[in-house]
C-alpha positions as CSV (number, residue, x, y, z in Angstrom):
1,M,6.0,14.5,9.1
2,S,8.6,12.0,10.0
3,T,11.8,12.5,8.0
4,A,12.1,8.7,7.8
5,E,8.8,8.4,5.8
6,H,10.3,9.0,2.4
7,G,12.2,7.2,-0.3
8,K,11.5,4.2,-2.6
9,G,9.6,1.1,-1.7
10,V,8.5,-2.2,-3.2
11,S,5.2,-3.9,-2.7
12,P,6.0,-7.5,-3.8
13,G,2.4,-8.6,-4.0
14,G,0.9,-11.8,-2.6
15,V,2.2,-14.1,-5.3
16,Y,5.9,-13.2,-5.0
17,E,5.6,-12.7,-1.3
18,N,4.6,-16.3,-1.0
19,T,7.6,-17.3,-3.1
20,I,9.8,-15.4,-0.6
21,N,8.1,-17.2,2.3
22,R,9.2,-20.5,0.8
23,M,12.8,-19.5,0.4
24,S,15.6,-20.3,2.9
25,A,16.6,-17.4,5.1
26,S,19.7,-16.8,2.9
27,G,17.5,-16.8,-0.2
28,A,15.1,-14.2,1.3
29,L,18.0,-12.1,2.5
30,S,19.4,-12.2,-1.1
31,V,16.1,-10.8,-2.5
32,F,15.9,-8.0,0.0
33,T,19.6,-7.2,-0.4
34,D,18.9,-6.9,-4.1
35,M,16.1,-4.4,-3.4
36,R,18.4,-2.4,-1.1
37,S,21.1,-2.3,-3.7
38,V,18.9,-0.2,-6.0
39,G,18.0,2.3,-3.3
40,V,14.8,0.7,-1.9
41,Q,14.2,1.7,1.7
42,W,10.8,0.1,2.3
43,V,9.1,-3.2,1.6
44,R,5.3,-3.7,2.0
45,L,4.2,-7.1,3.3
46,D,0.9,-8.8,4.3
47,Y,0.1,-9.7,7.9
48,N,-3.3,-11.4,8.4
49,Y,-5.4,-12.6,11.2
50,A,-5.5,-16.4,11.0
51,G,-8.2,-17.3,13.5
52,S,-6.3,-17.2,16.8
53,V,-4.3,-14.8,19.0
54,S,-1.0,-16.6,18.2
55,A,-1.3,-17.4,14.5
56,H,-0.9,-15.1,11.5
57,G,-1.0,-15.4,7.7
58,G,0.9,-13.4,5.1
59,A,4.6,-12.8,5.4
60,S,6.4,-15.2,7.7
61,D,8.5,-14.1,10.6
62,Q,11.6,-15.2,8.7
63,T,10.6,-13.0,5.7
64,I,10.1,-10.0,7.9
65,Q,13.3,-10.6,9.8
66,Q,15.4,-11.0,6.6
67,A,13.9,-7.7,5.2
68,R,15.0,-6.0,8.4
69,K,18.4,-7.6,8.3
70,A,18.9,-6.3,4.7
71,G,18.3,-2.8,6.1
72,L,14.7,-2.3,4.9
73,D,11.9,-0.7,6.8
74,V,8.7,-2.7,6.7
75,T,5.1,-1.6,6.5
76,V,2.5,-4.4,6.9
77,V,-1.0,-4.6,5.5
78,L,-3.2,-5.8,8.4
79,G,-6.0,-8.0,7.1
80,D,-8.3,-10.9,8.1
81,G,-7.7,-14.2,6.5
82,T,-10.9,-15.7,8.0
83,T,-13.4,-13.4,6.4
84,T,-13.7,-10.4,4.0
85,M,-13.9,-6.9,5.4
86,P,-15.2,-5.7,7.7
87,E,-12.9,-7.5,10.1
88,S,-14.0,-10.1,12.5
89,A,-14.2,-9.7,16.3
90,G,-10.9,-11.7,16.5
91,F,-9.2,-8.9,14.6
92,T,-10.6,-6.0,16.5
93,A,-11.0,-7.4,20.1
94,K,-9.0,-5.4,22.6
95,N,-6.0,-7.5,23.9
96,G,-6.6,-10.0,21.1
97,W,-4.7,-10.8,17.9
98,L,-4.1,-7.2,16.9
99,T,-2.5,-6.3,20.2
100,S,-0.2,-9.4,20.3
101,S,0.7,-8.9,16.6
102,V,1.6,-5.3,16.9
103,K,3.8,-6.0,19.9
104,R,5.5,-8.9,18.1
105,L,6.1,-6.8,15.0
106,A,7.4,-3.8,17.0
107,S,9.9,-6.1,18.6
108,M,11.2,-6.8,15.0
109,G,11.4,-3.1,14.2
110,V,8.1,-2.8,12.3
111,H,6.0,0.2,13.3
112,H,3.9,1.0,10.2
113,F,0.5,-0.6,9.8
114,E,-2.0,-0.3,7.0
115,V,-5.6,-1.1,8.0
116,G,-7.0,-3.2,5.1
117,N,-6.4,-2.7,1.4
118,E,-8.4,-0.8,-1.3
119,V,-11.5,-0.6,0.8
120,N,-13.0,2.0,-1.6
121,L,-13.8,-1.0,-3.8
122,G,-16.8,-3.1,-2.9
123,A,-14.8,-6.3,-3.6
124,Q,-12.7,-5.5,-0.6
125,W,-15.6,-4.8,1.8
126,G,-18.2,-7.6,1.5
127,G,-19.5,-6.4,-1.9
128,K,-20.1,-2.7,-1.3
129,A,-17.7,-0.1,-0.1
130,N,-18.8,1.6,3.1
131,P,-16.9,4.6,4.4
132,T,-19.0,4.9,7.5
133,A,-18.2,1.3,8.5
134,Y,-14.6,1.8,7.7
135,V,-14.4,4.8,9.9
136,G,-15.8,2.6,12.7
137,L,-13.0,0.1,12.1
138,L,-10.4,2.8,12.1
139,K,-11.7,4.2,15.4
140,T,-11.6,0.7,16.9
141,V,-8.1,-0.3,15.8
142,H,-6.2,3.0,15.9
143,P,-6.1,3.2,19.7
144,I,-5.4,-0.6,20.0
145,I,-2.4,-0.3,17.7
146,H,-1.0,2.8,19.5
147,A,-1.5,1.2,22.9
148,A,0.5,-1.8,21.8
149,D,3.2,0.3,20.0
150,P,3.4,4.0,21.0
151,S,5.7,4.5,18.0
152,A,3.2,3.2,15.5
153,V,2.1,4.9,12.4
154,V,-1.4,3.8,11.2
155,L,-2.1,4.2,7.5
156,M,-5.6,4.1,6.0
157,A,-6.0,1.4,3.4
158,G,-4.5,2.2,0.1
159,M,-7.1,3.8,-2.1
160,A,-7.5,2.2,-5.6
161,P,-8.3,4.3,-8.7
162,Y,-11.9,4.2,-9.6
163,G,-13.9,6.5,-11.9
164,K,-13.8,10.3,-11.4
165,Q,-14.9,12.4,-8.5
166,A,-18.7,12.5,-8.3
167,P,-21.0,15.3,-7.2
168,G,-21.6,14.9,-3.5
169,S,-18.8,12.4,-3.3
170,V,-21.3,9.6,-3.5
171,A,-20.7,5.9,-4.3
172,Q,-20.5,4.9,-8.0
173,G,-22.3,1.5,-7.9
174,N,-20.5,-0.5,-5.2
175,N,-17.3,1.6,-5.3
176,Y,-16.0,5.1,-4.6
177,N,-13.5,7.3,-6.3
178,P,-10.5,7.4,-4.0
179,I,-10.8,11.2,-3.2
180,D,-14.6,10.8,-2.7
181,F,-14.0,8.0,-0.2
182,I,-11.5,10.0,1.8
183,R,-13.8,13.0,1.8
184,Q,-16.5,10.7,3.2
185,L,-14.1,9.4,5.9
186,Y,-13.7,13.0,7.1
187,K,-17.4,13.6,6.8
188,Q,-18.1,10.6,9.0
189,G,-15.7,11.7,11.7
190,G,-12.6,9.9,10.7
191,H,-10.2,12.7,11.5
192,G,-7.7,11.6,14.0
193,S,-8.2,7.8,13.4
194,F,-5.4,7.5,10.9
195,D,-1.9,8.9,10.8
196,A,-1.2,8.9,7.1
197,V,-3.2,8.9,3.8
198,N,-2.6,6.1,1.5
199,L,-3.0,5.9,-2.3
200,H,-2.5,3.4,-5.1
201,P,-1.9,5.7,-8.0
202,Y,-2.1,3.3,-11.0
203,T,-2.7,5.5,-14.0
204,Y,-2.6,3.2,-17.0
205,P,-3.4,3.5,-19.8
206,A,-2.4,7.2,-19.1
207,M,1.0,8.2,-17.9
208,P,1.3,9.6,-14.4
209,T,1.9,13.2,-15.7
210,A,-1.2,13.1,-17.9
211,A,-4.3,15.1,-17.1
212,D,-7.3,12.8,-17.9
213,G,-10.1,14.5,-16.0
214,G,-9.7,12.6,-12.8
215,Y,-9.3,8.8,-13.1
216,N,-5.6,9.5,-12.8
217,M,-5.7,10.5,-9.2
218,L,-2.3,12.2,-9.5
219,S,-3.7,14.7,-12.0
220,V,-6.2,15.8,-9.3
221,L,-3.9,15.5,-6.3
222,P,-4.4,19.2,-5.5
223,D,-8.0,18.4,-4.7
224,L,-6.9,15.9,-2.1
225,L,-4.4,18.4,-0.7
226,A,-7.1,21.0,-0.4
227,L,-9.4,18.6,1.4
228,M,-6.6,17.7,3.9
229,K,-5.8,21.3,4.5
230,Q,-9.5,22.0,5.2
231,Q,-9.4,19.1,7.7
232,Q,-6.3,20.4,9.5
233,D,-4.2,17.6,8.0
234,A,-2.1,19.7,5.6
235,S,1.1,18.3,6.9
236,M,0.1,14.7,7.0
237,R,2.2,12.3,4.9
238,I,0.6,10.8,1.8
239,W,2.0,7.3,1.0
240,W,1.8,5.7,-2.4
241,T,2.0,2.0,-1.4
242,E,1.3,0.6,-4.9
243,S,1.9,1.9,-8.3
244,G,3.2,0.6,-11.6
245,M,2.2,-0.8,-15.0
246,P,1.4,-4.4,-16.2
247,T,3.5,-5.9,-18.9
248,G,1.6,-9.1,-19.4
249,P,-2.0,-10.2,-20.1
250,D,-2.2,-12.9,-17.3
251,G,-4.8,-12.3,-14.6
252,G,-7.0,-10.4,-17.0
253,Y,-4.7,-7.3,-17.1
254,P,-4.1,-5.2,-20.2
255,T,-0.6,-5.5,-21.7
256,Y,1.8,-2.6,-22.0
257,T,5.4,-2.6,-23.2
258,V,8.4,-2.5,-20.9
259,A,9.3,0.8,-22.3
260,Q,5.9,2.1,-21.1
261,Q,6.6,0.6,-17.7
262,Q,9.9,2.5,-17.7
263,Q,8.2,5.8,-18.5
264,T,5.6,5.2,-15.8
265,I,8.3,4.6,-13.2
266,T,10.2,7.8,-14.2
267,Q,7.1,9.9,-14.2
268,L,5.8,8.6,-10.9
269,F,8.9,9.9,-9.1
270,Q,8.8,13.2,-11.1
271,V,5.2,13.8,-9.8
272,A,6.1,12.8,-6.3
273,A,9.0,15.2,-6.2
274,K,6.5,18.1,-6.7
275,Y,4.7,17.5,-3.4
276,P,6.5,17.6,-0.1
277,Q,3.7,15.6,1.6
278,V,4.2,12.6,-0.7
279,G,6.4,9.7,0.3
280,P,7.4,6.9,0.4
281,V,6.6,5.8,-3.2
282,F,6.2,2.0,-3.6
283,L,6.4,0.1,-6.9
284,Y,4.2,-2.9,-7.5
285,D,5.8,-5.4,-7.8
286,W,9.3,-7.0,-7.9
287,Q,9.1,-10.3,-9.9
288,D,6.4,-11.5,-12.2
289,G,4.3,-14.4,-11.0
290,G,2.7,-15.4,-14.3
291,V,-0.8,-14.9,-12.9
292,D,-0.8,-11.3,-11.8
293,G,-0.3,-8.9,-14.7
294,D,3.5,-9.0,-14.8
295,F,4.1,-5.7,-13.1
296,G,7.6,-6.9,-11.9
297,L,11.1,-5.6,-12.6
298,Y,12.1,-9.3,-13.1
299,T,10.4,-11.8,-15.4
300,S,9.0,-14.9,-13.8
301,S,12.2,-16.7,-14.7
302,H,14.1,-14.0,-12.8
303,Q,15.5,-12.2,-15.8
304,K,15.9,-8.4,-15.3
305,K,13.7,-6.2,-17.4
306,A,15.0,-2.9,-18.7
307,S,12.7,-1.3,-16.1
308,Y,15.0,-2.7,-13.3
309,A,17.7,-0.2,-14.3
310,T,15.1,2.6,-14.7
311,F,13.9,2.0,-11.1
312,A,17.5,1.8,-9.9
313,A,18.2,5.2,-11.5
314,V,15.3,7.1,-10.0
315,T,15.8,9.0,-6.8
316,A,13.3,9.8,-4.2
317,K,13.4,12.6,-1.7
């Protein structure tokens, strides 16, 4: 495991990321310097295929450059702004957009790439999650990324919480439990087509340390570790690229108190500290957008919540 792949991260989310994109260079640098001041080492940004080899959506080059200038490492979520998953030929074609994008990002010091987002949910894969098809995508893009950047680390898409593990690791409607989906990836020959496992361990309404029978994926993390050991991936890093708790009802989310958000943050890092394979740990998100559940450490009017100080105080290995 790379010693650099540890520490605290922030996943700003699309709403606030777009806000950063509209800022001046100095404004963006101020945001990222603020993150760095509370011990953040990583920021997670979007980078999408936009229909041509030269174009891209998601985080602007300026946003990425200012994050790097502030001393942050960057991981990007590779997606396709022209269609839902599975990705279009423009995304996967050899020597196409992916190759040029990875080379461009590597030149800016970005070497970590997530292939899609929450693909264990049908909503992220054309209506029905499909681990076989996702393995096919990983097998296509993994060598393309490594050919373009030999230093690259390819993360599987972050696995969203859903249900509890099912007998036979089968789909539950259009979705899969995250551990079931990863088990299916291995079953379909996915070993070797990703360099790190990726989880989104949202646990609400439970707290991260609570045992709830399995919806809280952190409470059954030993099951995932056993699976990885069985597949000769015992030393592979497990990233948590989104985690947190909503404090507002907008976007259809439940509402929890800032005190509960603080407790969640503290416990996330307590759990992570128990497992040497885990890291980095990313909090979602940084500032409320008024439409996305208010997971931020700042309100939408840029007032610090008490959870800002809580996040600043936690340490990560």
